[in-house]
C-alpha positions in Angstrom: 99.3 95.2 124.2 99.0 98.8 123.0 100.2 99.1 119.4 101.3 102.0 117.1 100.5 101.1 113.5 102.2 103.1 110.7 100.7 102.2 107.3 99.9 104.5 104.4 97.3 102.2 102.7 94.0 102.5 104.6 92.7 99.1 103.6 95.9 97.4 104.7 95.9 99.3 107.9 92.3 98.1 108.6 93.3 94.5 107.9 96.3 94.7 110.2 94.2 96.3 112.9 91.6 93.5 112.7 94.3 90.9 112.8 96.0 92.5 115.8 92.6 92.8 117.6 92.1 89.0 117.0 95.5 88.5 118.8 94.4 90.6 121.8 96.2 93.8 120.8 94.7 97.3 120.9 95.9 99.6 118.1 95.9 102.9 120.0 97.4 105.0 117.3 97.6 104.8 113.5 99.6 107.1 111.2 99.9 107.1 107.4 102.4 110.0 107.0 106.0 110.3 108.2 105.6 113.5 110.3 102.6 112.2 112.2 104.2 108.9 112.8 107.4 110.5 114.1 105.4 112.6 116.5 103.5 109.6 117.8 106.7 107.6 118.1 108.2 110.3 120.2 105.3 110.9 122.6 102.6 108.2 122.3 101.9 105.5 124.9 102.2 102.0 123.4 104.0 98.8 124.0 105.1 97.9 120.4 104.8 99.2 116.9 104.5 98.0 113.3 106.0 100.3 110.6 105.3 100.2 106.9 108.9 100.5 105.6 107.8 102.7 102.7 105.4 105.6 103.3 104.5 106.9 99.9 108.1 106.6 98.8 109.6 107.9 102.1 111.4 105.4 104.4 110.0 105.1 107.9 113.5 105.0 109.5 113.0 108.3 111.5 110.0 106.6 113.2 112.2 103.5 114.0 114.9 105.8 115.4 112.4 107.5 117.7 111.1 104.2 118.9 114.5 102.8 119.5 115.5 105.8 121.6 112.4 105.1 123.8 113.1 101.4 124.0 109.9 100.5 122.2 110.2 97.3 120.1 109.0 97.5 116.5 108.8 95.5 113.3 108.9 96.6 109.8 106.1 95.6 107.4 107.0 95.7 103.7 106.1 94.3 100.3 109.6 94.9 99.0 111.7 92.3 101.0 114.9 93.0 102.8 116.7 94.7 99.8 117.8 98.1 100.8 117.0 97.8 104.4 119.0 100.2 106.6 121.7 98.3 108.4 121.1 100.5 111.5 117.8 98.5 111.9 119.0 95.1 110.7 117.9 93.5 114.0 114.3 94.7 113.6 111.9 91.9 112.6 110.6 92.1 109.0 107.0 91.1 108.2 106.7 90.4 104.5 103.4 91.5 102.8 101.2 89.7 102.2 101.2 87.7 105.4 98.9 85.5 107.4 97.7 86.0 111.0 100.1 83.3 112.2 103.1 85.3 110.8 101.8 88.4 112.6 101.3 86.5 115.8 104.9 85.2 115.7 106.2 88.7 115.3 103.9 90.0 118.1 105.3 87.3 120.4 108.9 88.3 119.4 108.3 91.9 120.1 106.7 91.1 123.5 109.8 89.2 124.4 111.9 92.3 123.6 109.9 94.7 125.8 111.6 96.3 128.7 110.3 95.3 132.1 108.1 97.9 133.8 
């Protein structure tokens, strides 16, 4: 599984990358800023994505919109809970920080199930 990871904290990004690797996923692109993440979401080659909901105070909803347009399943990752989540993306899984590898694995499985057939 090729993964886009959008996370603005380098240490958290490395931790999530390691956890995803343990689950057999390959993080093929990482972005910490909105512009870069939107560009990758529009043109990158990956099977699913994990998006930090808050990128240095800026919501990652434009990234989610680009992924949705391409039919790429994604989950939000946040330390803030569900309060204030955009209703347009209410169906996206939410992974609450801090989380354990088992929680991440469950979300990976859910996203795999949402993939479009080739």
